[in-house]
Each structure stands twice: as structure tokens, then as C-alpha cells.
C-alpha positions as CSV (number, residue, x, y, z in Angstrom):
1,M,0.1,0.4,-0.1
2,P,1.8,3.1,-0.9
3,K,1.9,6.1,1.6
4,T,-1.0,8.4,2.6
5,I,-0.5,12.2,0.2
6,S,-1.1,14.8,2.7
7,T,-4.4,16.7,1.1
8,T,-5.4,20.0,1.9
9,L,-8.8,22.0,1.0
10,Y,-8.7,25.4,1.4
11,T,-11.6,26.5,1.1
12,D,-15.2,28.9,2.1
13,A,-18.5,27.9,2.7
14,G,-19.9,31.2,0.8
15,C,-18.2,30.8,-2.1
16,P,-19.7,29.3,-5.0
17,W,-17.0,28.4,-6.8
18,A,-16.0,25.7,-4.1
19,Y,-19.3,24.7,-4.1
20,S,-19.4,23.8,-7.4
21,A,-15.9,21.4,-7.5
22,N,-18.0,19.0,-4.9
23,P,-18.2,16.5,-7.9
24,A,-14.9,16.2,-8.7
25,L,-13.8,16.4,-4.6
26,R,-16.3,13.3,-3.9
27,V,-14.0,11.4,-7.0
28,L,-10.8,12.2,-5.5
29,E,-12.2,10.7,-2.2
30,W,-13.9,7.3,-3.9
31,R,-11.0,6.9,-6.2
32,Y,-8.2,7.1,-3.3
33,G,-9.9,6.5,-0.3
34,S,-7.6,6.6,2.6
35,Q,-4.4,7.3,0.6
36,L,-5.2,10.6,1.2
37,D,-5.1,12.3,4.1
38,W,-7.5,15.7,4.0
39,R,-7.0,18.5,5.9
40,L,-9.9,21.2,5.8
41,V,-8.6,24.7,6.3
42,M,-11.4,28.1,5.9
43,I,-10.3,30.6,4.2
44,G,-12.6,33.3,5.6
45,L,-13.0,35.5,2.4
46,T,-15.1,38.6,4.4
47,E,-15.0,39.1,8.1
48,S,-17.6,42.3,7.4
49,A,-20.8,42.0,5.4
50,D,-19.5,45.9,4.5
51,Q,-16.4,44.4,2.5
52,Y,-19.5,43.4,0.1
53,V,-21.3,46.1,0.4
54,A,-18.3,48.4,-0.7
55,R,-17.8,45.9,-4.0
56,G,-21.7,46.7,-4.9
57,Y,-23.1,43.5,-3.7
58,T,-26.9,43.3,-3.2
59,P,-29.2,40.4,-2.1
60,L,-30.1,40.7,-5.7
61,R,-26.8,40.2,-6.9
62,A,-26.2,37.5,-5.1
63,A,-29.2,35.5,-6.1
64,H,-28.3,36.2,-9.9
65,G,-24.4,35.4,-9.6
66,Q,-25.7,32.4,-8.0
67,T,-27.3,31.1,-11.4
68,R,-24.0,31.1,-13.5
69,F,-22.7,28.4,-11.6
70,R,-25.8,26.2,-12.4
71,R,-23.6,25.0,-15.7
72,F,-21.0,23.0,-12.9
73,G,-24.6,21.1,-12.1
74,M,-24.6,21.3,-8.0
75,P,-28.0,22.2,-6.2
76,F,-29.3,26.3,-6.6
77,S,-32.5,28.0,-5.0
78,P,-31.7,31.8,-6.0
79,H,-33.7,34.1,-3.9
80,P,-32.2,37.6,-2.3
81,K,-31.8,37.0,0.9
82,A,-32.9,39.5,4.1
83,R,-29.2,40.8,3.3
84,V,-25.8,40.4,2.2
85,S,-23.8,38.7,5.0
86,A,-19.8,38.3,5.9
87,T,-18.6,34.8,5.7
88,A,-16.5,34.5,8.8
89,P,-18.8,33.6,11.5
90,G,-19.1,30.3,9.0
91,C,-15.9,29.5,8.9
92,R,-15.4,29.9,12.5
93,A,-18.4,27.3,13.2
94,V,-16.6,24.8,11.0
95,V,-13.0,25.5,12.9
96,A,-15.3,25.4,16.3
97,A,-17.0,21.9,15.0
98,R,-13.2,20.6,14.2
99,L,-12.3,21.3,17.8
100,L,-15.3,20.1,19.7
101,K,-15.6,17.1,17.6
102,P,-12.6,16.6,15.5
103,G,-14.0,14.9,11.6
104,S,-16.7,16.6,12.3
105,E,-16.0,19.9,10.6
106,W,-16.7,17.9,7.2
107,D,-20.2,17.7,8.2
108,A,-20.3,21.5,9.1
109,L,-19.0,22.3,6.0
110,R,-21.4,20.8,4.1
111,A,-24.4,21.4,5.5
112,L,-23.3,25.0,5.2
113,Q,-22.7,25.0,1.9
114,L,-25.7,23.3,0.7
115,A,-27.8,25.7,3.3
116,Q,-26.0,28.6,1.7
117,F,-27.1,27.8,-1.9
118,T,-31.0,26.2,-1.0
119,T,-32.1,28.2,1.4
120,L,-32.4,31.8,2.8
121,L,-29.7,31.1,5.2
122,V,-27.7,34.2,6.0
123,L,-24.1,33.1,7.0
124,D,-23.3,35.5,9.6
125,D,-26.5,35.2,12.1
126,E,-24.0,33.1,14.3
127,E,-26.5,31.3,16.5
128,H,-28.8,30.3,12.9
129,V,-25.2,29.2,11.5
130,S,-24.5,27.3,15.0
131,R,-28.4,25.3,14.9
132,V,-27.4,24.1,11.5
133,V,-23.8,23.0,12.2
134,A,-25.4,21.7,15.3
135,A,-28.0,19.3,13.8
136,A,-25.5,18.1,11.2
137,T,-22.9,16.9,13.5
138,G,-24.4,16.1,16.8
139,L,-23.2,19.0,19.0
140,D,-25.1,21.1,21.7
141,A,-26.0,24.2,19.2
142,T,-25.3,26.4,22.6
143,Q,-22.1,24.2,22.7
144,V,-21.0,25.9,19.3
145,L,-22.5,29.0,19.8
146,T,-20.1,29.7,22.9
147,A,-17.2,28.2,20.9
148,L,-17.5,30.6,18.2
149,D,-16.1,33.6,20.4
150,S,-13.7,30.9,22.2
151,D,-9.8,31.9,22.5
152,D,-9.2,28.5,20.9
153,V,-11.7,28.2,18.0
154,V,-10.2,32.6,17.6
155,E,-7.2,31.4,17.9
156,A,-7.3,28.2,15.1
157,Y,-9.4,30.4,12.7
158,Q,-6.7,33.2,12.9
159,R,-4.0,30.3,12.0
160,D,-6.4,29.1,9.2
161,K,-6.5,32.5,7.5
162,A,-3.1,33.3,7.8
163,E,-1.8,29.8,5.8
164,T,-4.6,30.7,3.3
165,R,-2.7,33.9,2.6
166,S,0.8,32.6,2.0
167,A,0.5,31.9,-1.8
168,T,2.9,34.7,-3.0
169,G,4.9,32.7,-5.1
170,T,2.8,29.4,-5.6
171,P,1.6,27.4,-8.9
172,A,-1.7,29.0,-7.7
173,E,-0.3,32.3,-8.3
174,A,0.7,31.8,-11.7
175,Q,-2.1,30.2,-12.8
176,G,-3.9,33.3,-12.1
177,K,-5.9,31.5,-9.6
178,T,-4.7,33.3,-6.3
179,A,-6.5,36.7,-5.0
180,Q,-5.7,40.1,-3.1
181,S,-8.9,41.2,-1.7
182,D,-7.9,41.3,2.1
183,G,-3.6,42.7,1.9
184,P,-1.7,39.4,1.3
185,V,-1.8,37.2,-1.8
186,R,-4.3,34.0,-0.4
187,Y,-5.8,31.0,-2.4
188,T,-8.7,30.6,-3.4
189,A,-11.8,28.6,-3.2
190,P,-11.6,25.5,-3.5
191,S,-7.2,25.5,-3.5
192,V,-6.2,22.0,-3.1
193,V,-2.0,21.0,-1.9
194,F,-0.8,17.8,-2.6
195,E,2.4,16.7,-0.2
196,R,4.4,13.7,0.4
197,D,8.1,13.9,1.2
198,G,8.7,17.3,0.9
199,T,7.1,17.5,-2.9
200,Q,4.0,20.0,-2.6
201,L,1.9,20.2,-5.9
202,V,-0.7,22.9,-6.4
203,A,-3.9,23.1,-7.8
204,G,-5.1,26.7,-7.2
205,G,-9.4,27.5,-7.3
206,W,-11.5,25.9,-9.4
207,Q,-10.1,22.7,-11.1
208,T,-11.7,19.6,-12.7
209,I,-11.2,15.9,-11.9
210,D,-8.8,15.7,-14.7
211,A,-6.2,18.0,-13.3
212,Y,-6.3,16.7,-9.9
213,D,-6.0,13.5,-10.8
214,V,-2.9,14.5,-13.1
215,L,-1.4,15.5,-9.8
216,V,-1.6,12.8,-7.5
217,A,-0.4,10.3,-10.2
218,N,2.7,12.7,-10.6
219,L,3.4,12.6,-7.1
220,D,2.7,9.1,-6.6
221,P,2.8,6.8,-9.6
222,T,2.3,3.7,-8.0
223,V,-0.9,5.3,-6.1
224,E,-3.8,2.7,-6.1
225,R,-7.2,3.7,-8.1
226,R,-10.7,2.5,-7.3
227,E,-12.4,2.5,-10.8
228,P,-16.5,3.9,-10.9
229,P,-18.8,1.5,-9.8
230,S,-21.4,-0.2,-12.0
231,D,-23.7,0.1,-9.5
232,P,-24.8,4.1,-8.2
233,G,-26.2,2.4,-5.1
234,E,-22.7,1.2,-4.1
235,L,-21.7,4.8,-3.5
236,L,-24.4,5.4,-1.3
237,S,-23.1,3.2,1.7
238,V,-19.5,5.3,1.1
239,F,-21.5,8.7,1.1
240,P,-23.8,8.0,4.2
241,A,-24.7,11.9,4.1
242,G,-26.3,11.7,0.6
243,L,-24.8,13.0,-2.4
244,T,-26.2,15.4,-5.3
245,T,-27.0,14.3,-8.6
246,Q,-24.3,15.9,-10.4
247,E,-22.1,14.2,-7.9
248,V,-23.4,11.0,-8.8
249,T,-22.8,11.3,-12.2
250,Q,-19.2,12.6,-12.0
251,L,-18.9,9.6,-9.5
252,V,-20.1,6.5,-12.2
253,T,-18.6,8.3,-15.5
254,E,-15.2,6.1,-16.6
255,P,-12.5,8.6,-17.5
256,N,-12.4,10.2,-21.0
257,D,-16.1,9.6,-20.9
258,A,-18.6,12.4,-21.2
259,L,-21.3,12.8,-18.3
260,D,-24.3,11.3,-19.1
261,R,-26.6,13.3,-16.0
262,P,-30.2,12.0,-17.7
263,A,-29.2,8.5,-17.0
264,T,-27.8,8.6,-13.5
265,E,-31.0,10.3,-12.7
266,R,-32.7,7.3,-14.1
267,A,-30.5,4.7,-12.7
268,L,-30.9,6.7,-8.8
269,L,-34.6,6.7,-9.1
270,E,-34.5,3.1,-9.8
271,L,-32.9,3.0,-6.9
272,V,-35.6,4.5,-5.2
273,A,-38.0,2.3,-6.3
274,E,-36.5,-0.5,-4.9
275,G,-36.7,0.9,-2.0
276,R,-32.3,1.1,-1.9
277,A,-32.0,4.6,-2.0
278,V,-34.1,8.3,-0.6
279,R,-34.4,11.3,-2.9
280,I,-34.5,14.6,-0.9
281,G,-35.4,17.8,-2.6
282,L,-32.7,20.2,-2.5
283,G,-33.0,23.5,-4.7
284,D,-33.3,22.4,-8.1
285,D,-32.3,19.3,-7.7
286,A,-32.1,16.4,-5.0
287,L,-29.9,14.9,-2.6
288,W,-29.4,10.8,-2.6
289,A,-29.3,9.0,0.0
290,A,-29.1,5.2,1.2
291,P,-32.4,4.7,3.2
292,G,-32.0,6.0,7.2
293,G,-28.5,7.6,6.0
294,S,-29.1,11.3,5.7
295,E,-31.1,12.3,8.9
296,Q,-28.1,14.8,10.2
297,I,-28.1,16.8,6.8
298,E,-31.7,16.5,6.4
299,A,-31.9,18.0,10.0
300,A,-29.7,20.8,9.2
301,L,-31.4,21.9,6.1
302,Q,-34.5,21.7,8.0
303,E,-32.8,24.1,10.4
304,A,-31.6,26.1,8.2
305,H,-34.9,26.4,6.4
306,T,-36.9,26.9,9.3
307,L,-35.0,29.6,10.9
308,A,-34.4,32.1,7.6
309,E,-38.3,31.7,7.5
310,D,-39.2,32.8,10.8
311,A,-36.4,35.3,10.5
312,L,-38.3,36.9,7.5
313,S,-42.0,36.5,9.5
314,A,-40.3,38.3,12.6
């Protein structure tokens, strides 16, 4: 068995590019499994909503912007939100989950991304974000909320921010995949860095699965690869929190073949008819999961819907 490859994902729950890269990231997880040792680092794109307002963002502009990302296949439900929001509280909530329950940060990120782009959740409402993260991770919502401003979480979040803002001179910068929105040159979301035995390969910003695959193969030509499944039902046990249609489509597609999303959806509907899967409506698409396997993510999304609707009617 080859040695593991340290794999760092620099991302932010509020970034539609990062959200749209999820199908490729799921393929990486399936294809290489435990040979990739993942680490999650939060960028913290904005600390204050005023930063976006100063750039001309409005709730309507943000909703319009989401429609441009439908071409990548992830679920969206564009709707002007109550206000423009910063992403820092959402990032700190992911960091809090990481410290309170190591490993749960991935569930926290997943829930916040899906809620950000398919519900009216406002990412800088600390109480709402904490409740969504708690539902997704099994943590206590009050514990998450209290942790957001704790010294440990703030210090860890600042370390994440500093690390993401160290992209000067990297291949990501050479490829034009960095930004300089608040001073230092930073990685854009989602950037992935693969490293082993002192060799580091960088996939800056949004990339295709082929770009990631080339880097992994060059870093270790002996790496073991799992082929796409013949039955999409196999995927639902590996990804118990569920997969979107586009994620399943990329996962079942053979290298160099064209994606056939309609065929994937038909296959998934057959699984539902056989009682091997459930379909959960999500924005303009769906989340597919094994029966009984997606309760926490469903609870998190329902929490986001309820909280946002209550806020609007208040």
C-alpha cells in the first residue's frame, strides 16, 4: 500500500466556486480513499458584510450570481436573501466543530454549503449557523455558539486565515488562481494542495477532476485507484450523508467519457423504486442517500429553512 498523501483543502462555505467543485472532490475521495489524508483549512473570505457592500454586492446581485453556477450541476435555489452577509462566522463554526469533535468539520462544511446555496440562511447569523452545524454534527447548538468567540476557536481560525494567505509565489499564483482581497496573496476557494516527502503540488482555485488526478499520479505513480462503480447504489454506503445528482454522475463516469446526467438520474430513481435509496428535494435538484442514512444533513437543512423563514416573518 502506498504511503498517504497529505491533502489540504482551502475553502469557504460562502464561495459558489468551492461549492461547485464538490463533484470533483467526491471523485477524489472515492478513487483514492484513505491514500489521501485530508485536512480542512477555512479561508474566511470576509469578516464583515460591509466588505461585500463596498464591492457593490446586494442580495439581488448575489442571487443572480448563483444562476451562473448552475452549469456545474450542484443544486441551487437562487432567491434574494434578507441581507448580504460575511462568511467569517460560518468559517468559525466549521473550526469550532473541528475542535469540539474532530472530524465533524467536514459535516459542518457540507451542511453550511448546502444551506448557503439552497436556503435563505444568512451565513453571518451566528445563532442560526450554530444551530445548523449542531444539527449536522450532533453537537449541542449552545456549545457551538459559545465556542465561536472562544480563544481556542478564534486562534485556530486566525491560523487558518494566515495559512490561506501564504500563496505568494505558488503555482496557484502563476496560474492566476489567487486573490488579494484583504492584503496578502491568498488561495482562492477551493484550492487543494497535495504533499508527500517534501514535494508539494498545488491545484489553485476551481479545477476539474482531471487536474487533480494528474497531480496525484505525478506525486505517486504507484497510487491505487478505485474504478467507478457499476451500480450507483455502492456510492450511497460510502457517502452516508448523501450525494447530489451531479456528484453521482461524476462518480459513475469512466475517465474520458462524457457525463450523462439524465442516465444517472434514471438509475437513481430505479434505486428509489427498489427501496435502496431515498430522494430528498434540494433546491433545483436532489440529494440521494441510502434509507436512514441522511438524517443529520436533512435535519440541518430543515433547521436552515425554518430559521430563515422565521427571521423573514419576524
